[in-house]
Structures are given as structure tokens and as C-alpha cells.
N, C-alpha and C positions, 0 to 999 in steps of 0.2 A: 558564427558563434564566437563567444569571447574566449580568448586564450587564458588558460588557467595553469598556474604552477601548483604542483602537489607531488605526492609520492606515487610514482607509477607502479601499479600492481599488475601481475600477470592475468589475474581474474578477480572477480568479486569474491572475497573470502567468506561467503555465506553458503551453506549447503541447503539444497532442496527447498527453495522458496515456493510457497503456495499462496496464491492470491486469496485473501479473505474478502475484500470488497474494494470498490472504488468509492472513496469518500467524497470526492469532488469530481464532477464529470461535466464537460462542456465540449461538444464535438470530439470527444475522446477523454480518456482519464487524465486528470490534472494532479490528483493526489490519491494514491492507492495504498491500501494496507496489505502487507504480506506477512506471512509467518514462516519461520525456518523450521527445519526438521528438529531443531532443539527447542522449539516453542518460543523463540525470540521474535518479537514484533519489529517490523521494519516499515517505514513509510517511504514511498517513492514519490518524489515531488518533481513534476515536469518543470524544467527550467528554460529550455531553449530548443531550437530546431534549425537544421539546414537541409540541403538537398539529399543528404545521406543518412543523417542521424536525428533521433530525438535525444535530447540531453536530460538526464534525470539526476537529482540529488537523492541519495539514499541514506537514511538515518535510522539507527536502532533506537527504539523507544521502549521504556518500561510500560507495563500495563497500566500503572498508576498515572503516568504522564499522558499516555494515550487517552485514557478515560477522562482525565482533566481537560484535555484538548477537546474531545468530543462533547463534553458537557459545557464548553464555552468558558472554562475557568483558567485556561492557559493558552497563550497565543502561539500560533505556529512559528512565528519569528523566534520565540523562546526555545522551541524544540530544535530548530535549525541552528541557532547561534549558541546554544548551551546544551549540546547533545550528551546523552548518557556516557558515551565513550570518549568525549572531547574531540571527536572528528566525525566527518561524514564522508561518504563516497560520492564521486562523480562518475557516472556511467553514460556512455553514448550507446544507444541501442538502435540497430538497423531495422529495416522493414521485416526481416525474418526473425526478429527478436534475439539476435546475437549481440552479445556485449562486447564493446570495444573501448579502448582508451580509459581504462578504469584508474582513477586516481583516489588516493586518500587525502582529504583536505582538512585542515584546521579551520574553524569557523572564520577566522580573519582572512582566509584565502578565497572565500566565496565572493564572487563579484556582487557588488551592491545591486546590480540590475536583476540578479537571481533571487534576492531576498524578498520575502513577502512584507507587507506593511507591518510595522512594529506592533500594532494593536489588532491585527487581523485575527479574529477568533472564529471558530466553527459555529455557524449560526443555524444549523439544521436542527431537527427535533432532538432534544437532549435525551440521553439514555436514562432510563428509570431504574436500571439495575446494575449491579457490580458485574463486570465482565471477567474478572480475574480467574474465576473458577471455570467459566464456560469456554473462553476463547481458546484454551489449550486443547480441548478435546471435541469441540463441536465444529463440524464442517457441514455446509449445506450446499445443495445444488437445486437449481430451479429448472423444471422441465415444462416447456410450453407445448401443449397438445392442441391439435386442430379441432377436436370436439370431445364431448363427454365420453364417448365410447373409447377413444384412444387414451383418454385420461385414466379410465378404469382399467384398461388392459395394462398400461404402463405401471400403474399403482400396484396391481396384483403381481406383476413380474418382480417388482422391487421387494414386495413383502415376501414372496417365495424365496428370494435370495437373502433373507434376514436383514433387510434394511429397515430402519425405523422411518416411517413416512407419515406425513399429514397432508391432506388435500386442501388446496386453496383454489377457489373458483372466483375469478374476477370478471 
């Protein structure tokens, strides 16, 4: 992995990150959306790997910029090189999901080999609705059942526990 100069931090200074979704996935997540306990949005961008760690760049992103990116109106290069906070984090994550070697980096400290193409935009289905009100309070889980009977049993248990549910049969 490339040597990077930055400000060494004891740990990632973000509390209670919860994964919202993998935005790009190929043999593993390449770009993932997380949300903190403060309802702040973070993108984890896979940058490098060695025998011990997967290296990720972590950037806080406003809901407006996230939605612009997901709708293909903003390049990911722009998100990484002009971050909301004027810096990104570099985190090396081991196989047990422990964080190591956390650095705070200014955009000019990011190796060129880690940066996406300047014009790379999200090209999947655009969002048809504004996420700003929903993303803060909506969390979803997908449960895959072996058959219809197990699906009904699981659904009824969740309803009994006051979960809001909807069934999807694929």
C-alpha cells in the first residue's frame, strides 16, 4: 500500500456508524454509505489492500451532496477532493473489522492512485425522491426465508414485536 502522510488519530472520531447500504459492490463493497448516531452521512471508499488490511477513505457528506451524487449530478471525485469538512479520513481495516492507522488527510495528501476518475458519476438507477427526511429515521433489514411458511412465521413475530413490516416475495 502507498505510504501516506497525514495527521495520526487514536481512532476514527465518529460515533456509532451504522451501514445504510453498499452503493457499489464487486466481489465485496467498494463504496458504502454509513450513518452516524448523529445522523451524519459518511461514505467509505475502498482504496487499497495488502496482506493485513483493506484501506478505506472515509468522507462525511451532506444529504444534498449524497443525493446529487446518487442522481448522477456530482462526481465522486468532487466528493473526495472537495469534502464537506475539508478533510477525509484514511482507515486500515483488518479481517476482524478493527480500525488501524487512522489518519486525517487533506485532499492534496490523497495519493493520485486512490482517486476516482474526475468524471466518474454514479450510473445506477436515479433516485426519484428526496431522501433528506427519510434517511435520518428509516432503517431496513432484509430477511431471506427458505419458504413461504417461514416467511409468514417471521413476519408475524416481527409484527408482534411492533415492527413495521412489508412482505416482498421474489
